mmJSON file of the N, C-alpha and C atoms, coordinates in Angstrom:
{"data_MODEL":{"atom_site":{
"group_PDB":["ATOM","ATOM","ATOM","ATOM","ATOM","ATOM","ATOM","ATOM","ATOM","ATOM","ATOM","ATOM","ATOM","ATOM","ATOM","ATOM","ATOM","ATOM","ATOM","ATOM","ATOM","ATOM","ATOM","ATOM","ATOM","ATOM","ATOM","ATOM","ATOM","ATOM","ATOM","ATOM","ATOM","ATOM","ATOM","ATOM","ATOM","ATOM","ATOM","ATOM","ATOM","ATOM","ATOM","ATOM","ATOM","ATOM","ATOM","ATOM","ATOM","ATOM","ATOM","ATOM","ATOM","ATOM","ATOM","ATOM","ATOM","ATOM","ATOM","ATOM","ATOM","ATOM","ATOM","ATOM","ATOM","ATOM","ATOM","ATOM","ATOM","ATOM","ATOM","ATOM","ATOM","ATOM","ATOM","ATOM","ATOM","ATOM","ATOM","ATOM","ATOM","ATOM","ATOM","ATOM","ATOM","ATOM","ATOM","ATOM","ATOM","ATOM","ATOM","ATOM","ATOM","ATOM","ATOM","ATOM","ATOM","ATOM","ATOM","ATOM","ATOM","ATOM","ATOM","ATOM","ATOM","ATOM","ATOM","ATOM","ATOM","ATOM","ATOM","ATOM","ATOM","ATOM","ATOM","ATOM","ATOM","ATOM","ATOM","ATOM","ATOM","ATOM","ATOM","ATOM","ATOM","ATOM","ATOM","ATOM","ATOM","ATOM","ATOM","ATOM","ATOM","ATOM","ATOM","ATOM","ATOM","ATOM","ATOM","ATOM","ATOM","ATOM","ATOM","ATOM","ATOM","ATOM","ATOM","ATOM","ATOM","ATOM","ATOM","ATOM","ATOM","ATOM","ATOM","ATOM","ATOM","ATOM","ATOM","ATOM","ATOM","ATOM","ATOM","ATOM","ATOM","ATOM","ATOM","ATOM","ATOM","ATOM","ATOM","ATOM","ATOM","ATOM","ATOM","ATOM","ATOM","ATOM","ATOM","ATOM","ATOM","ATOM","ATOM","ATOM","ATOM","ATOM","ATOM","ATOM","ATOM","ATOM","ATOM","ATOM","ATOM","ATOM","ATOM"],
"id":[1,2,3,4,5,6,7,8,9,10,11,12,13,14,15,16,17,18,19,20,21,22,23,24,25,26,27,28,29,30,31,32,33,34,35,36,37,38,39,40,41,42,43,44,45,46,47,48,49,50,51,52,53,54,55,56,57,58,59,60,61,62,63,64,65,66,67,68,69,70,71,72,73,74,75,76,77,78,79,80,81,82,83,84,85,86,87,88,89,90,91,92,93,94,95,96,97,98,99,100,101,102,103,104,105,106,107,108,109,110,111,112,113,114,115,116,117,118,119,120,121,122,123,124,125,126,127,128,129,130,131,132,133,134,135,136,137,138,139,140,141,142,143,144,145,146,147,148,149,150,151,152,153,154,155,156,157,158,159,160,161,162,163,164,165,166,167,168,169,170,171,172,173,174,175,176,177,178,179,180,181,182,183,184,185,186,187,188,189,190,191,192,193,194,195],
"type_symbol":["N","C","C","N","C","C","N","C","C","N","C","C","N","C","C","N","C","C","N","C","C","N","C","C","N","C","C","N","C","C","N","C","C","N","C","C","N","C","C","N","C","C","N","C","C","N","C","C","N","C","C","N","C","C","N","C","C","N","C","C","N","C","C","N","C","C","N","C","C","N","C","C","N","C","C","N","C","C","N","C","C","N","C","C","N","C","C","N","C","C","N","C","C","N","C","C","N","C","C","N","C","C","N","C","C","N","C","C","N","C","C","N","C","C","N","C","C","N","C","C","N","C","C","N","C","C","N","C","C","N","C","C","N","C","C","N","C","C","N","C","C","N","C","C","N","C","C","N","C","C","N","C","C","N","C","C","N","C","C","N","C","C","N","C","C","N","C","C","N","C","C","N","C","C","N","C","C","N","C","C","N","C","C","N","C","C","N","C","C","N","C","C","N","C","C"],
"label_atom_id":["N","CA","C","N","CA","C","N","CA","C","N","CA","C","N","CA","C","N","CA","C","N","CA","C","N","CA","C","N","CA","C","N","CA","C","N","CA","C","N","CA","C","N","CA","C","N","CA","C","N","CA","C","N","CA","C","N","CA","C","N","CA","C","N","CA","C","N","CA","C","N","CA","C","N","CA","C","N","CA","C","N","CA","C","N","CA","C","N","CA","C","N","CA","C","N","CA","C","N","CA","C","N","CA","C","N","CA","C","N","CA","C","N","CA","C","N","CA","C","N","CA","C","N","CA","C","N","CA","C","N","CA","C","N","CA","C","N","CA","C","N","CA","C","N","CA","C","N","CA","C","N","CA","C","N","CA","C","N","CA","C","N","CA","C","N","CA","C","N","CA","C","N","CA","C","N","CA","C","N","CA","C","N","CA","C","N","CA","C","N","CA","C","N","CA","C","N","CA","C","N","CA","C","N","CA","C","N","CA","C","N","CA","C","N","CA","C","N","CA","C","N","CA","C","N","CA","C"],
"label_alt_id":[null,null,null,null,null,null,null,null,null,null,null,null,null,null,null,null,null,null,null,null,null,null,null,null,null,null,null,null,null,null,null,null,null,null,null,null,null,null,null,null,null,null,null,null,null,null,null,null,null,null,null,null,null,null,null,null,null,null,null,null,null,null,null,null,null,null,null,null,null,null,null,null,null,null,null,null,null,null,null,null,null,null,null,null,null,null,null,null,null,null,null,null,null,null,null,null,null,null,null,null,null,null,null,null,null,null,null,null,null,null,null,null,null,null,null,null,null,null,null,null,null,null,null,null,null,null,null,null,null,null,null,null,null,null,null,null,null,null,null,null,null,null,null,null,null,null,null,null,null,null,null,null,null,null,null,null,null,null,null,null,null,null,null,null,null,null,null,null,null,null,null,null,null,null,null,null,null,null,null,null,null,null,null,null,null,null,null,null,null,null,null,null,null,null,null],
"label_comp_id":["MET","MET","MET","LYS","LYS","LYS","SER","SER","SER","GLY","GLY","GLY","GLN","GLN","GLN","ALA","ALA","ALA","ILE","ILE","ILE","ALA","ALA","ALA","GLY","GLY","GLY","SER","SER","SER","PRO","PRO","PRO","GLN","GLN","GLN","THR","THR","THR","VAL","VAL","VAL","ARG","ARG","ARG","GLU","GLU","GLU","ALA","ALA","ALA","VAL","VAL","VAL","ALA","ALA","ALA","ARG","ARG","ARG","GLN","GLN","GLN","ALA","ALA","ALA","ALA","ALA","ALA","GLU","GLU","GLU","SER","SER","SER","GLY","GLY","GLY","VAL","VAL","VAL","ASN","ASN","ASN","TYR","TYR","TYR","VAL","VAL","VAL","LEU","LEU","LEU","ALA","ALA","ALA","ARG","ARG","ARG","LEU","LEU","LEU","ALA","ALA","ALA","PHE","PHE","PHE","GLY","GLY","GLY","ASP","ASP","ASP","LEU","LEU","LEU","SER","SER","SER","LEU","LEU","LEU","GLU","GLU","GLU","GLU","GLU","GLU","SER","SER","SER","LEU","LEU","LEU","HIS","HIS","HIS","SER","SER","SER","ALA","ALA","ALA","GLU","GLU","GLU","LEU","LEU","LEU","LEU","LEU","LEU","ALA","ALA","ALA","GLN","GLN","GLN","ALA","ALA","ALA","VAL","VAL","VAL","MET","MET","MET","PRO","PRO","PRO","GLU","GLU","GLU","LEU","LEU","LEU","ALA","ALA","ALA","ALA","ALA","ALA","ALA","ALA","ALA","LYS","LYS","LYS","VAL","VAL","VAL","THR","THR","THR"],
"label_asym_id":["A","A","A","A","A","A","A","A","A","A","A","A","A","A","A","A","A","A","A","A","A","A","A","A","A","A","A","A","A","A","A","A","A","A","A","A","A","A","A","A","A","A","A","A","A","A","A","A","A","A","A","A","A","A","A","A","A","A","A","A","A","A","A","A","A","A","A","A","A","A","A","A","A","A","A","A","A","A","A","A","A","A","A","A","A","A","A","A","A","A","A","A","A","A","A","A","A","A","A","A","A","A","A","A","A","A","A","A","A","A","A","A","A","A","A","A","A","A","A","A","A","A","A","A","A","A","A","A","A","A","A","A","A","A","A","A","A","A","A","A","A","A","A","A","A","A","A","A","A","A","A","A","A","A","A","A","A","A","A","A","A","A","A","A","A","A","A","A","A","A","A","A","A","A","A","A","A","A","A","A","A","A","A","A","A","A","A","A","A","A","A","A","A","A","A"],
"label_entity_id":["1","1","1","1","1","1","1","1","1","1","1","1","1","1","1","1","1","1","1","1","1","1","1","1","1","1","1","1","1","1","1","1","1","1","1","1","1","1","1","1","1","1","1","1","1","1","1","1","1","1","1","1","1","1","1","1","1","1","1","1","1","1","1","1","1","1","1","1","1","1","1","1","1","1","1","1","1","1","1","1","1","1","1","1","1","1","1","1","1","1","1","1","1","1","1","1","1","1","1","1","1","1","1","1","1","1","1","1","1","1","1","1","1","1","1","1","1","1","1","1","1","1","1","1","1","1","1","1","1","1","1","1","1","1","1","1","1","1","1","1","1","1","1","1","1","1","1","1","1","1","1","1","1","1","1","1","1","1","1","1","1","1","1","1","1","1","1","1","1","1","1","1","1","1","1","1","1","1","1","1","1","1","1","1","1","1","1","1","1","1","1","1","1","1","1"],
"label_seq_id":[1,1,1,2,2,2,3,3,3,4,4,4,5,5,5,6,6,6,7,7,7,8,8,8,9,9,9,10,10,10,11,11,11,12,12,12,13,13,13,14,14,14,15,15,15,16,16,16,17,17,17,18,18,18,19,19,19,20,20,20,21,21,21,22,22,22,23,23,23,24,24,24,25,25,25,26,26,26,27,27,27,28,28,28,29,29,29,30,30,30,31,31,31,32,32,32,33,33,33,34,34,34,35,35,35,36,36,36,37,37,37,38,38,38,39,39,39,40,40,40,41,41,41,42,42,42,43,43,43,44,44,44,45,45,45,46,46,46,47,47,47,48,48,48,49,49,49,50,50,50,51,51,51,52,52,52,53,53,53,54,54,54,55,55,55,56,56,56,57,57,57,58,58,58,59,59,59,60,60,60,61,61,61,62,62,62,63,63,63,64,64,64,65,65,65],
"pdbx_PDB_ins_code":[null,null,null,null,null,null,null,null,null,null,null,null,null,null,null,null,null,null,null,null,null,null,null,null,null,null,null,null,null,null,null,null,null,null,null,null,null,null,null,null,null,null,null,null,null,null,null,null,null,null,null,null,null,null,null,null,null,null,null,null,null,null,null,null,null,null,null,null,null,null,null,null,null,null,null,null,null,null,null,null,null,null,null,null,null,null,null,null,null,null,null,null,null,null,null,null,null,null,null,null,null,null,null,null,null,null,null,null,null,null,null,null,null,null,null,null,null,null,null,null,null,null,null,null,null,null,null,null,null,null,null,null,null,null,null,null,null,null,null,null,null,null,null,null,null,null,null,null,null,null,null,null,null,null,null,null,null,null,null,null,null,null,null,null,null,null,null,null,null,null,null,null,null,null,null,null,null,null,null,null,null,null,null,null,null,null,null,null,null,null,null,null,null,null,null],
"Cartn_x":[-27.677,-26.6,-25.545,-26.818,-25.441,-24.852,-25.708,-24.8,-23.548,-23.715,-22.618,-22.818,-24.023,-24.443,-24.485,-24.898,-24.539,-23.677,-23.267,-22.438,-23.193,-23.187,-23.529,-22.908,-23.333,-22.186,-21.057,-20.633,-19.295,-18.553,-17.503,-16.488,-15.276,-15.361,-14.559,-15.032,-16.612,-17.538,-16.906,-17.464,-17.767,-16.238,-15.197,-14.224,-13.37,-13.564,-13.341,-14.371,-15.154,-16.166,-16.103,-14.605,-15.125,-13.56,-12.462,-11.65,-10.786,-11.968,-12.582,-13.07,-14.203,-14.684,-13.581,-12.587,-12.179,-10.333,-10.752,-9.078,-10.149,-11.415,-11.629,-11.633,-12.088,-12.445,-11.686,-10.861,-10.718,-10.507,-11.766,-11.957,-10.962,-10.96,-10.543,-11.139,-11.918,-13.152,-14.627,-14.881,-15.913,-16.949,-17.474,-19.469,-20.473,-20.541,-20.627,-22.487,-23.541,-24.576,-25.482,-24.73,-25.537,-26.623,-27.032,-28.561,-29.466,-30.316,-31.057,-31.886,-33.604,-34.857,-34.844,-35.362,-35.795,-35.141,-33.171,-32.282,-32.457,-32.112,-32.132,-31.152,-31.459,-29.905,-28.266,-28.75,-27.942,-26.92,-28.17,-27.629,-26.872,-27.132,-26.183,-24.981,-25.01,-23.426,-22.712,-23.718,-22.531,-22.042,-22.668,-22.193,-20.753,-21.637,-19.981,-18.62,-18.82,-17.682,-17.424,-17.979,-17.572,-16.839,-17.343,-16.619,-15.0,-15.115,-14.431,-13.126,-13.499,-12.395,-11.887,-12.809,-12.737,-12.866,-13.072,-12.892,-12.002,-12.038,-11.047,-9.865,-8.893,-8.154,-6.986,-8.109,-7.137,-7.481,-8.164,-8.723,-7.381,-7.496,-6.316,-4.718,-4.548,-3.112,-2.362,-3.862,-3.765,-3.628,-3.788,-4.215,-5.545,-6.05,-7.593,-8.564,-8.466,-9.14,-10.221],
"Cartn_y":[-52.415,-51.835,-52.364,-52.598,-52.982,-54.656,-55.57,-56.194,-56.201,-55.238,-54.897,-55.433,-55.592,-55.286,-54.432,-52.744,-52.201,-50.882,-49.909,-48.945,-48.059,-46.839,-45.471,-44.43,-43.558,-42.5,-41.29,-40.961,-39.119,-40.9,-39.942,-41.143,-41.503,-40.728,-41.333,-42.032,-42.128,-43.109,-44.212,-44.424,-45.798,-46.171,-45.461,-45.637,-46.628,-46.087,-46.948,-48.417,-48.209,-49.699,-50.625,-50.222,-50.797,-51.445,-50.658,-50.985,-52.118,-51.899,-52.695,-54.026,-54.031,-55.343,-55.989,-55.38,-56.276,-56.947,-56.337,-56.749,-58.021,-57.164,-59.374,-60.155,-59.747,-61.449,-61.152,-60.331,-60.888,-60.625,-59.743,-59.257,-58.863,-58.887,-58.347,-57.296,-57.041,-56.424,-55.346,-54.8,-53.79,-53.464,-54.453,-54.014,-53.076,-51.829,-50.323,-50.407,-50.098,-49.893,-48.341,-47.71,-46.284,-45.586,-46.314,-45.738,-46.638,-46.502,-47.369,-46.447,-47.32,-46.182,-44.752,-43.415,-42.657,-41.797,-41.99,-41.473,-40.779,-39.32,-38.985,-39.672,-39.278,-39.244,-38.517,-37.376,-35.891,-37.238,-37.085,-38.092,-39.482,-40.162,-41.086,-41.199,-39.763,-39.631,-38.757,-38.006,-37.496,-38.765,-39.511,-40.823,-40.965,-41.949,-42.392,-42.132,-40.372,-39.122,-39.332,-38.811,-38.812,-40.578,-41.579,-42.813,-43.14,-42.106,-42.391,-41.516,-40.118,-39.43,-39.267,-39.924,-39.503,-41.163,-41.628,-43.412,-43.988,-44.626,-45.463,-44.802,-43.825,-43.971,-43.878,-43.453,-43.664,-45.152,-45.701,-47.714,-48.205,-47.724,-48.529,-48.342,-46.759,-46.781,-47.798,-48.198,-48.776,-50.62,-50.684,-52.077,-52.775,-51.474,-52.026,-52.098,-52.954,-52.65,-53.417],
"Cartn_z":[81.626,81.451,82.916,83.527,84.38,84.122,83.62,83.222,81.828,81.46,80.8,78.746,79.175,77.512,76.265,77.044,76.633,77.62,77.009,77.513,76.566,77.538,77.187,78.711,77.356,78.52,78.072,78.841,77.63,77.351,76.694,76.29,77.199,77.976,79.147,80.051,79.673,80.447,79.494,78.491,77.705,77.364,77.871,77.728,78.493,79.847,80.411,81.262,80.769,81.026,79.317,78.193,77.059,77.29,78.248,78.654,79.687,81.1,81.588,81.431,80.545,80.149,79.167,78.282,77.743,78.277,79.617,80.377,81.112,81.257,82.658,81.378,79.769,78.877,78.376,78.124,76.619,75.175,75.24,74.141,72.703,71.483,70.449,69.856,69.992,68.684,69.692,69.021,69.794,68.351,68.75,68.029,68.571,67.552,68.71,68.206,68.097,67.453,68.108,66.876,66.797,66.947,65.961,66.058,66.195,67.504,68.315,68.36,68.671,69.207,68.643,69.192,68.571,67.733,68.211,67.826,66.377,66.359,64.713,63.851,62.56,61.849,62.882,63.211,63.426,64.706,65.482,67.234,67.24,65.714,65.787,65.476,64.409,63.402,64.855,65.283,66.664,67.541,67.916,68.965,67.536,66.472,65.614,65.584,65.948,65.983,67.424,68.2,69.746,69.403,69.146,69.093,68.434,67.084,66.33,67.055,67.268,68.129,69.264,70.577,71.643,72.638,71.921,72.428,71.963,70.097,70.116,69.881,69.774,69.692,71.036,71.604,73.314,74.02,73.023,73.4,72.305,71.521,70.47,71.0,71.99,72.545,73.092,74.075,75.269,74.454,73.488,72.669,73.254,73.163,73.556,71.966,71.794,69.774,69.973],
"occupancy":[1.0,1.0,1.0,1.0,1.0,1.0,1.0,1.0,1.0,1.0,1.0,1.0,1.0,1.0,1.0,1.0,1.0,1.0,1.0,1.0,1.0,1.0,1.0,1.0,1.0,1.0,1.0,1.0,1.0,1.0,1.0,1.0,1.0,1.0,1.0,1.0,1.0,1.0,1.0,1.0,1.0,1.0,1.0,1.0,1.0,1.0,1.0,1.0,1.0,1.0,1.0,1.0,1.0,1.0,1.0,1.0,1.0,1.0,1.0,1.0,1.0,1.0,1.0,1.0,1.0,1.0,1.0,1.0,1.0,1.0,1.0,1.0,1.0,1.0,1.0,1.0,1.0,1.0,1.0,1.0,1.0,1.0,1.0,1.0,1.0,1.0,1.0,1.0,1.0,1.0,1.0,1.0,1.0,1.0,1.0,1.0,1.0,1.0,1.0,1.0,1.0,1.0,1.0,1.0,1.0,1.0,1.0,1.0,1.0,1.0,1.0,1.0,1.0,1.0,1.0,1.0,1.0,1.0,1.0,1.0,1.0,1.0,1.0,1.0,1.0,1.0,1.0,1.0,1.0,1.0,1.0,1.0,1.0,1.0,1.0,1.0,1.0,1.0,1.0,1.0,1.0,1.0,1.0,1.0,1.0,1.0,1.0,1.0,1.0,1.0,1.0,1.0,1.0,1.0,1.0,1.0,1.0,1.0,1.0,1.0,1.0,1.0,1.0,1.0,1.0,1.0,1.0,1.0,1.0,1.0,1.0,1.0,1.0,1.0,1.0,1.0,1.0,1.0,1.0,1.0,1.0,1.0,1.0,1.0,1.0,1.0,1.0,1.0,1.0,1.0,1.0,1.0,1.0,1.0,1.0],
"B_iso_or_equiv":[0.0,0.0,0.0,0.0,0.0,0.0,0.0,0.0,0.0,0.0,0.0,0.0,0.0,0.0,0.0,0.0,0.0,0.0,0.0,0.0,0.0,0.0,0.0,0.0,0.0,0.0,0.0,0.0,0.0,0.0,0.0,0.0,0.0,0.0,0.0,0.0,0.0,0.0,0.0,0.0,0.0,0.0,0.0,0.0,0.0,0.0,0.0,0.0,0.0,0.0,0.0,0.0,0.0,0.0,0.0,0.0,0.0,0.0,0.0,0.0,0.0,0.0,0.0,0.0,0.0,0.0,0.0,0.0,0.0,0.0,0.0,0.0,0.0,0.0,0.0,0.0,0.0,0.0,0.0,0.0,0.0,0.0,0.0,0.0,0.0,0.0,0.0,0.0,0.0,0.0,0.0,0.0,0.0,0.0,0.0,0.0,0.0,0.0,0.0,0.0,0.0,0.0,0.0,0.0,0.0,0.0,0.0,0.0,0.0,0.0,0.0,0.0,0.0,0.0,0.0,0.0,0.0,0.0,0.0,0.0,0.0,0.0,0.0,0.0,0.0,0.0,0.0,0.0,0.0,0.0,0.0,0.0,0.0,0.0,0.0,0.0,0.0,0.0,0.0,0.0,0.0,0.0,0.0,0.0,0.0,0.0,0.0,0.0,0.0,0.0,0.0,0.0,0.0,0.0,0.0,0.0,0.0,0.0,0.0,0.0,0.0,0.0,0.0,0.0,0.0,0.0,0.0,0.0,0.0,0.0,0.0,0.0,0.0,0.0,0.0,0.0,0.0,0.0,0.0,0.0,0.0,0.0,0.0,0.0,0.0,0.0,0.0,0.0,0.0,0.0,0.0,0.0,0.0,0.0,0.0],
"pdbx_formal_charge":[null,null,null,null,null,null,null,null,null,null,null,null,null,null,null,null,null,null,null,null,null,null,null,null,null,null,null,null,null,null,null,null,null,null,null,null,null,null,null,null,null,null,null,null,null,null,null,null,null,null,null,null,null,null,null,null,null,null,null,null,null,null,null,null,null,null,null,null,null,null,null,null,null,null,null,null,null,null,null,null,null,null,null,null,null,null,null,null,null,null,null,null,null,null,null,null,null,null,null,null,null,null,null,null,null,null,null,null,null,null,null,null,null,null,null,null,null,null,null,null,null,null,null,null,null,null,null,null,null,null,null,null,null,null,null,null,null,null,null,null,null,null,null,null,null,null,null,null,null,null,null,null,null,null,null,null,null,null,null,null,null,null,null,null,null,null,null,null,null,null,null,null,null,null,null,null,null,null,null,null,null,null,null,null,null,null,null,null,null,null,null,null,null,null,null],
"auth_seq_id":[1,1,1,2,2,2,3,3,3,4,4,4,5,5,5,6,6,6,7,7,7,8,8,8,9,9,9,10,10,10,11,11,11,12,12,12,13,13,13,14,14,14,15,15,15,16,16,16,17,17,17,18,18,18,19,19,19,20,20,20,21,21,21,22,22,22,23,23,23,24,24,24,25,25,25,26,26,26,27,27,27,28,28,28,29,29,29,30,30,30,31,31,31,32,32,32,33,33,33,34,34,34,35,35,35,36,36,36,37,37,37,38,38,38,39,39,39,40,40,40,41,41,41,42,42,42,43,43,43,44,44,44,45,45,45,46,46,46,47,47,47,48,48,48,49,49,49,50,50,50,51,51,51,52,52,52,53,53,53,54,54,54,55,55,55,56,56,56,57,57,57,58,58,58,59,59,59,60,60,60,61,61,61,62,62,62,63,63,63,64,64,64,65,65,65],
"auth_comp_id":["MET","MET","MET","LYS","LYS","LYS","SER","SER","SER","GLY","GLY","GLY","GLN","GLN","GLN","ALA","ALA","ALA","ILE","ILE","ILE","ALA","ALA","ALA","GLY","GLY","GLY","SER","SER","SER","PRO","PRO","PRO","GLN","GLN","GLN","THR","THR","THR","VAL","VAL","VAL","ARG","ARG","ARG","GLU","GLU","GLU","ALA","ALA","ALA","VAL","VAL","VAL","ALA","ALA","ALA","ARG","ARG","ARG","GLN","GLN","GLN","ALA","ALA","ALA","ALA","ALA","ALA","GLU","GLU","GLU","SER","SER","SER","GLY","GLY","GLY","VAL","VAL","VAL","ASN","ASN","ASN","TYR","TYR","TYR","VAL","VAL","VAL","LEU","LEU","LEU","ALA","ALA","ALA","ARG","ARG","ARG","LEU","LEU","LEU","ALA","ALA","ALA","PHE","PHE","PHE","GLY","GLY","GLY","ASP","ASP","ASP","LEU","LEU","LEU","SER","SER","SER","LEU","LEU","LEU","GLU","GLU","GLU","GLU","GLU","GLU","SER","SER","SER","LEU","LEU","LEU","HIS","HIS","HIS","SER","SER","SER","ALA","ALA","ALA","GLU","GLU","GLU","LEU","LEU","LEU","LEU","LEU","LEU","ALA","ALA","ALA","GLN","GLN","GLN","ALA","ALA","ALA","VAL","VAL","VAL","MET","MET","MET","PRO","PRO","PRO","GLU","GLU","GLU","LEU","LEU","LEU","ALA","ALA","ALA","ALA","ALA","ALA","ALA","ALA","ALA","LYS","LYS","LYS","VAL","VAL","VAL","THR","THR","THR"],
"auth_asym_id":["A","A","A","A","A","A","A","A","A","A","A","A","A","A","A","A","A","A","A","A","A","A","A","A","A","A","A","A","A","A","A","A","A","A","A","A","A","A","A","A","A","A","A","A","A","A","A","A","A","A","A","A","A","A","A","A","A","A","A","A","A","A","A","A","A","A","A","A","A","A","A","A","A","A","A","A","A","A","A","A","A","A","A","A","A","A","A","A","A","A","A","A","A","A","A","A","A","A","A","A","A","A","A","A","A","A","A","A","A","A","A","A","A","A","A","A","A","A","A","A","A","A","A","A","A","A","A","A","A","A","A","A","A","A","A","A","A","A","A","A","A","A","A","A","A","A","A","A","A","A","A","A","A","A","A","A","A","A","A","A","A","A","A","A","A","A","A","A","A","A","A","A","A","A","A","A","A","A","A","A","A","A","A","A","A","A","A","A","A","A","A","A","A","A","A"],
"auth_atom_id":["N","CA","C","N","CA","C","N","CA","C","N","CA","C","N","CA","C","N","CA","C","N","CA","C","N","CA","C","N","CA","C","N","CA","C","N","CA","C","N","CA","C","N","CA","C","N","CA","C","N","CA","C","N","CA","C","N","CA","C","N","CA","C","N","CA","C","N","CA","C","N","CA","C","N","CA","C","N","CA","C","N","CA","C","N","CA","C","N","CA","C","N","CA","C","N","CA","C","N","CA","C","N","CA","C","N","CA","C","N","CA","C","N","CA","C","N","CA","C","N","CA","C","N","CA","C","N","CA","C","N","CA","C","N","CA","C","N","CA","C","N","CA","C","N","CA","C","N","CA","C","N","CA","C","N","CA","C","N","CA","C","N","CA","C","N","CA","C","N","CA","C","N","CA","C","N","CA","C","N","CA","C","N","CA","C","N","CA","C","N","CA","C","N","CA","C","N","CA","C","N","CA","C","N","CA","C","N","CA","C","N","CA","C","N","CA","C","N","CA","C","N","CA","C","N","CA","C"],
"pdbx_PDB_model_num":[1,1,1,1,1,1,1,1,1,1,1,1,1,1,1,1,1,1,1,1,1,1,1,1,1,1,1,1,1,1,1,1,1,1,1,1,1,1,1,1,1,1,1,1,1,1,1,1,1,1,1,1,1,1,1,1,1,1,1,1,1,1,1,1,1,1,1,1,1,1,1,1,1,1,1,1,1,1,1,1,1,1,1,1,1,1,1,1,1,1,1,1,1,1,1,1,1,1,1,1,1,1,1,1,1,1,1,1,1,1,1,1,1,1,1,1,1,1,1,1,1,1,1,1,1,1,1,1,1,1,1,1,1,1,1,1,1,1,1,1,1,1,1,1,1,1,1,1,1,1,1,1,1,1,1,1,1,1,1,1,1,1,1,1,1,1,1,1,1,1,1,1,1,1,1,1,1,1,1,1,1,1,1,1,1,1,1,1,1,1,1,1,1,1,1]
}}}
């Protein structure tokens, strides 16, 4: 995670990390892998909901999409 190849944490932590990486690199998309390891379907769906509801709207409003 230190390398920036993976981001995990609260919605605020993820928003800040994605925004920082976008500002530094100029990327214009996010690729999210939400089902990995031994996460249950419910856990993966919860992660997707958090990304959709608590992370992406704020990034889109800040023009980080």
